[in-house]
C-alpha positions as CSV (number, residue, x, y, z in Angstrom):
1,M,0.0,0.0,0.0
2,E,1.3,3.4,-1.0
3,N,1.7,6.2,1.6
4,K,-0.5,9.1,0.7
5,K,0.2,12.6,2.0
6,A,-2.7,13.9,4.1
7,K,-4.1,17.2,3.1
8,S,-3.9,19.8,5.8
9,S,-7.0,21.7,4.7
10,I,-10.0,21.3,2.3
11,M,-8.6,24.4,0.7
12,E,-6.0,22.2,-0.9
13,F,-8.6,19.9,-2.6
14,N,-9.1,20.0,-6.3
15,G,-5.6,21.3,-6.9
16,G,-6.0,24.3,-4.7
17,A,-9.0,25.6,-6.8
18,I,-10.7,27.1,-3.7
19,L,-7.6,29.1,-2.8
20,E,-7.4,30.3,-6.5
21,R,-11.0,31.5,-6.4
22,I,-10.3,33.4,-3.1
23,D,-7.2,35.0,-4.7
24,L,-9.3,36.1,-7.8
25,E,-11.8,37.8,-5.5
26,L,-9.1,39.4,-3.5
27,D,-7.7,40.8,-6.7
28,K,-11.1,42.3,-7.5
29,V,-11.2,43.8,-4.0
30,L,-7.7,45.3,-4.3
31,K,-8.6,46.8,-7.7
32,N,-11.8,48.3,-6.2
33,I,-9.8,49.8,-3.3
34,A,-7.3,51.3,-5.8
35,D,-10.1,52.8,-8.0
36,L,-10.1,56.6,-7.3
37,N,-13.9,56.6,-8.1
38,T,-14.7,54.5,-5.0
39,D,-14.8,55.3,-1.3
40,P,-11.4,54.2,0.1
41,V,-12.4,53.5,3.6
42,K,-15.7,51.6,3.3
43,P,-15.2,47.9,3.8
44,R,-15.2,45.3,1.0
45,K,-16.1,41.7,1.7
46,I,-15.1,38.3,0.4
47,K,-17.7,35.7,1.1
48,I,-16.8,32.0,1.1
49,E,-19.8,29.6,1.1
50,L,-19.3,25.9,1.7
51,S,-22.3,23.6,1.0
52,V,-21.9,20.0,2.1
53,Q,-24.3,17.4,0.6
54,A,-24.3,13.7,1.2
55,D,-25.8,10.9,-0.9
56,F,-28.6,8.6,0.4
57,E,-26.0,6.2,1.8
58,R,-24.3,9.0,3.7
59,K,-21.0,7.8,2.5
60,N,-20.0,10.1,-0.3
61,P,-20.4,13.7,0.7
62,S,-19.6,16.5,-1.8
63,I,-18.6,20.0,-1.1
64,T,-19.6,22.9,-3.3
65,V,-17.7,26.2,-2.7
66,K,-18.9,29.6,-3.9
67,V,-16.6,32.6,-3.5
68,S,-17.9,36.1,-4.1
69,S,-17.0,39.6,-3.2
70,A,-19.0,42.7,-2.3
71,L,-17.3,45.7,-3.7
72,Q,-18.0,49.4,-3.2
73,P,-19.8,51.2,-6.0
74,T,-18.3,54.1,-7.8
75,N,-18.9,57.5,-6.4
76,P,-21.6,59.6,-8.1
77,I,-20.5,62.3,-10.5
78,K,-22.1,65.7,-10.3
79,V,-22.0,68.0,-13.3
80,N,-23.2,71.6,-13.0
81,L,-25.0,72.9,-16.1
82,F,-26.6,76.0,-17.5
83,S,-29.8,75.8,-19.4
84,V,-29.4,77.9,-22.5
85,E,-31.3,78.6,-25.7
86,V,-29.6,78.3,-29.1
87,V,-31.0,79.7,-32.3
88,D,-30.6,77.6,-35.4
89,E,-29.2,80.0,-37.9
90,A,-30.7,78.1,-40.9
91,T,-34.3,77.9,-39.6
92,G,-34.5,80.5,-36.8
93,E,-35.8,77.8,-34.5
94,V,-35.0,78.3,-30.8
95,K,-33.8,75.1,-29.2
96,E,-33.2,74.3,-25.6
97,A,-29.6,73.3,-24.8
98,L,-27.2,72.5,-21.9
99,Q,-23.8,74.1,-21.3
100,E,-21.4,72.9,-18.8
101,A,-20.5,75.3,-16.0
102,C,-16.7,75.0,-16.3
103,G,-15.6,77.9,-14.2
104,V,-14.7,80.0,-17.3
105,A,-16.9,82.7,-18.7
106,P,-17.8,82.1,-22.4
107,G,-15.6,84.2,-24.6
108,Q,-12.9,84.6,-22.0
109,I,-9.3,84.5,-23.3
110,N,-7.1,81.9,-21.5
111,L,-3.3,82.2,-20.8
112,S,-2.5,80.7,-24.2
113,G,-4.5,83.5,-25.9
114,D,-7.3,81.1,-27.0
115,V,-10.9,82.2,-26.7
116,V,-12.7,79.7,-24.4
117,M,-16.2,78.7,-25.5
118,P,-17.8,75.9,-23.4
119,E,-19.4,73.2,-25.5
120,I,-23.2,73.1,-25.9
121,Y,-25.3,70.0,-25.9
122,I,-28.6,70.1,-27.8
123,P,-30.7,67.1,-26.8
124,S,-33.2,67.6,-29.7
125,E,-30.4,67.1,-32.3
126,R,-29.2,64.0,-30.6
127,A,-32.7,62.4,-30.7
128,N,-32.9,62.6,-34.5
């Protein structure tokens, strides 16, 4: 009879697949922590669920392992806008539009000598 090395943990079963899954979820958690768009101090969680099920003879149990992580969502983004009216030069039609409040007055000259004009978004043109 051949001597078999005893496993020290069920984590070593199936070629260490359970540990590999934990490492994959830990990688997701670390990337989520490093993401500047998430809250750095709120906790992230790794959940390891073991389900043990036996057969009718109670001799051949099987273990199913699920590993998942609970990450932090990205922080909301707030954009300040101005509601403006734009006149279509071809038709004379007045259209509602949005302009980003970027901290620079429209028409202002920047340090490079360029005239700054914030972009305007016209929703009615996007819908067509």
